[in-house]
Steps between C-alpha positions, in 0.01 A plus 500: 500500500291208636449373146870533421583314821268211410641482147851479647385219732360307204820550299707389800286186540553421133876540533501272805313243293772513233776490761340191657608300196864520608505646854419272793370769736280653231368152423407446866315833507302429184406149615408628845269770362330268251131439579546691824131588542385140451749372757408777743126430474553126545738516794414805709190566706489851645432539868331760715838671526745455214826691483693521174878536531707580193879459495730564207737218590658305783654798679165680519337179623745489789386851591134408475533167675509632860180696428326192357604289795390751762164546326449123492592482867259775604222423247544133402183486288635765262556372146830600340553534126866543410616611155847533351631671190833317481559126460785527752237581762215275390703186432666514841188584703217340301440255787503755782256351751347816645364621165169356381581564135830589331540597136673728252346843463317508165612766247382842618215565256163651598321174415737282703483736796120505500476121472764433766343731757150367430615144570701547820288787641771629736412690814847658495774517235864531601793567269849441639773762452496535122273420202239755405266335246262774396203294377494271803538794737227695318261204516564454873418864570198492268359225725578706814738234625760635746841495335829507688869517414724327755874564549505761226821685436537792261789685336511841332596346164174303468230595245263617772717800576581613145328777305349238265383275783134603543372162376717316752413743781132432438565130553649572843206722590266201467653328801295521817818508707871463433740352756856614425835396635661836565458873546636584155217303338248679720632841398506409130136391511395806697675706236262374231190543714466149643432528871360157588844366589646336811864420574466139613847369419604193305325170577809308387658574837219306666541221246874456548452506876244218462742307279782538751277383784412181311835442326611143447824359634726387217745236627689499170589868535586455867726210412655681205569813708674286762565792736639735235351829386267451204439729204167456317430640154121494468304523172830557322551569130816454293640856550475458879644149485798590283611776738458279807673206330803718428533569874450134592756375250754739650437391861238225548593450864358835619154347555274223385309608188140422403322599180124488447473609134180658370486247218555136598479325164780253431682717245519794742619283789765348270614850398518617861694197612769561237580845642684357800853365536424343837285204611127542421201290605133524405239500775318208335820292503628589846630227729706492820817482293403820314604712794845545348343714222537877531201586278146360518239569230135480598335339197140488625235749606321571825784518753669834433308698764596242763857477371569864586500412871841335447659794318761733647482721189241490220526627143168552322485455124341716234698816563663483158172461316140610554542542875585312817297215643371471856750646747262491796521123540868503602460829685244353739776268628727797567715401202678791329428508127672614182377534142572652160440861393141474371331541837392864529135440412473268803429703813621235743832471318554876507412509870741218585783654298445834671512324837812297405316173548551432130761591242500519122776347288556590135800280427736246654706766680188636675397148594840416647511818711150450642554135590845557649368791709219289645738212570772708669312791662281333761347827620395585144346156459312525830361844414392384151333193647320701768388757244331248266335313788371825651373616162281192471358526852426872462301448181270214589129554565375622161265204460306573817462865407364411157266217600350709780375745235406237240275309741362803681 
């Protein structure tokens, strides 16, 4: 099976190379991995203590970030190597200041794994939430390097828990310790004979609490809101936007409306703007006279997490596609949230729906009912707001629990 796995990795790498000829993200990955060992040797000097963090993409980085920052605070001489699989993670965080070296993870072949580990010589290796690269993990264990999984979360439908999953179970068994988010994950791992597990929680709660504590004031949003209730659609995609736009076009005066679309290229902003029959202004073009607009489109990056502080209600995009984006950022402000139907693989979303701090909408009728209920039933709104705020405060502290063991 190990040989088959490596053959599949090589085939996958070849396909990515072909895709790079016409796909931008694939092109970034191929360019980023090119001559990786030469660049690593030239630019990284291992220290007495080097910790390797691997994150699949940007979301996993946000889970690993509080751990990196606490380690740097408690052991400032520690060297940090940070790897990404996805361009959407690397390209955004390639200049992250607390990491001593940041790069794409090389293709998971035995040769690459051996070379990578021999260069960085990590004292500890930490994988965040997902990504189980067999050859890298095997090489780490072969060198007796402690290996940890942080913020892991497991579901019964994963390969590890199937009758054919022995190869994948053996990968998990190579971890020195696994920190999981919930009791279900603990029980699933115990059920396949993995006992070195601790329920530590989700480090993202610590991260969003940090973000809220250092949030920027945004005078444009304060001015645009102008004392009215404000609805913010964060990381929105076209299916979310079309449903919300239908409601706005029917009654734009209910609230002020802000959109922070997931994609901010000109063609997407142009498309979004055309959905509305009321006055629209772009964040980059806002002036004092723009306050008459009912809809504002945020056409830059970096302010969404701070923007949520101004929202009365937040809708999080992605629920009509691969899955919802970050719902904890608005929740930490006590802002009730809503999203599309593809949310059930996200524990925090399920928890908030069960607690009535969040609601799911599948169509424009669902959306209208949820919004109208929150606008007219003040007790319902207060209970939803209190529920999401309490959920955040009850789930912070995972980072301290994890770092205490890592640096023991």
